[in-house]
N, C-alpha and C positions, 0 to 999 in steps of 0.2 A: 362232166362237171357239175356238181348240185344246186341247183338254181338259186338257193342261199348264196353259196358261194360268191355266182357270177355276178350278183346283185353288190357284195359287198366288195369286190374288185372293181364294178362298175364305179361304187362311192369312194374307194379309194383310191382309183384314179382321180376323179374332179375334185377330190378333196386334196389332192396335194402330193399322192406316190408317186407320180410318174416324174417329179421331180427330182428326186432319188433316183429313181432310176437311172434319168440323164447323167446322175454324178456317177453311178458303175458303169455305164456307159464310157465315160471321159475319162473314168481309172483304166477300163480296158484298151481304149484306142490309145492312152499316151504308154501303158505296157507295149503295147504291139508296137509302138512305133519305137521301142529300145532294141526289138529283135530278140535280146537275152531274156527278156521277162514272158516271151510268146507264151507259154504255160500259165503265166498268170491274167494274161490278155483272155484265154478262153473262158478259163473259172470267172473271171469278172463280167463278159458276156452274159454265164450260162447265170448269174445271179441277176445279174441286169433285168433279165425275162424276169425271176423272181421277185425280184422287187417292185416291178411293177404290176403284177398279179399273184402274190400273196396266199388269196386264200384258196384253199384246196390243195395246197400244195405244202411238204414240208421240207426240211434238211436232216439230213442223218449222215453220221459217218461213213466213208466209202467200204471201209473194210467191213462195218456190220452191213451196209447193201449187199456186198459183193461176198462177203462171208470167208475172205481172206485181205490178205496185207498187198502193198503195191508199194513202187516210188514215193508216194504221196502222202503214204501214214507213215511211214517209220522217221527216221529221224532226219533224212532229208526234206520231208515235208514238214515236221519241226521246225528246220532253218528254213523254209519257205515262208512261211507262217511269219518269222518273225523278220524277212525280210518287205514282207508285204505290211506287215504293220507299221515299220518306218514309211516306207513308202506311200503307202495309199490305205491303208486299214484304218487308222486313228481320226484322218478328215472325214471319210466315210462314216465311221460311227458316230461321230462330232453332232456329223450333218444329221441321222437320224435321231438321236438323242435329244436336238435340236429341237427335231419336229415334233419328235414327240410328247416334249414339254405343250409346244404350241397346241399339237392336239388333246392333251390332256384336260385343258381347260373345262373344254366341254363333257358333257355325259354324254353326246353321240361320239364322241370322238377319242373316248379313251378305251374301243377295243381297237383302234387303227394304233394308239399310242402305242398299246401292247405289240402290234405288229411291229411297229417302228424299232421296236428296244429289242425284242428276237434279231431283225436284220441286225441292230448295232453290235451284237452279240459275234453274229457272222462275218460282218465286218470285221471283226478284230482278228478272226483265226478260218479264215475258210478254205484253207489250202487241202485240207483231209477230208472236206464234205460231198455230198453230191444232193442235189433239187429233186425230189421224187412226189408222186400223189398222197394226199392222205393218205387212199384207198392201197395202194400198192404200198405204205409207210405200216397199213393196218397188216396186211399178208404177209408184209415180211415178220413183225413182231410174232406172228407164230408159226414160221417156218417151221418144219419139222430137223431141219438140221441143226437150230438154237435148240441150247440146251436148259434156257427158260427165257420166258419173255422179259424184253428188255422196259 
């Protein structure tokens, strides 16, 4: 991870990024307790780590990353996203938006507010997404099997 990303991640945690990571962890624990939503719990744990240290990482669609569809990228993934939206997505997104508004009041907080808005979008529809490093996303963008860069 580049030094600038490390610095941004440290500032992110100091200025409140940790509290939304805790929100993702709570959502993951609640989903795990229900047993039936264990796949959601795994995804929420992964995104909790991303919410704790977002700089130097990015989110891409899983079918873009793997080059093929799977169970979570098709109609069942859409159904899963709708269930997620009702159970946990809306309140996680609301938490990210409220945090973004509070951070956007200061000029220094604007990059962090932008990161929270990206996380709010992810909170609404996370099932067919995966978290990868920015370097990996750049290699994926120009992969030889892709017909055009995204």
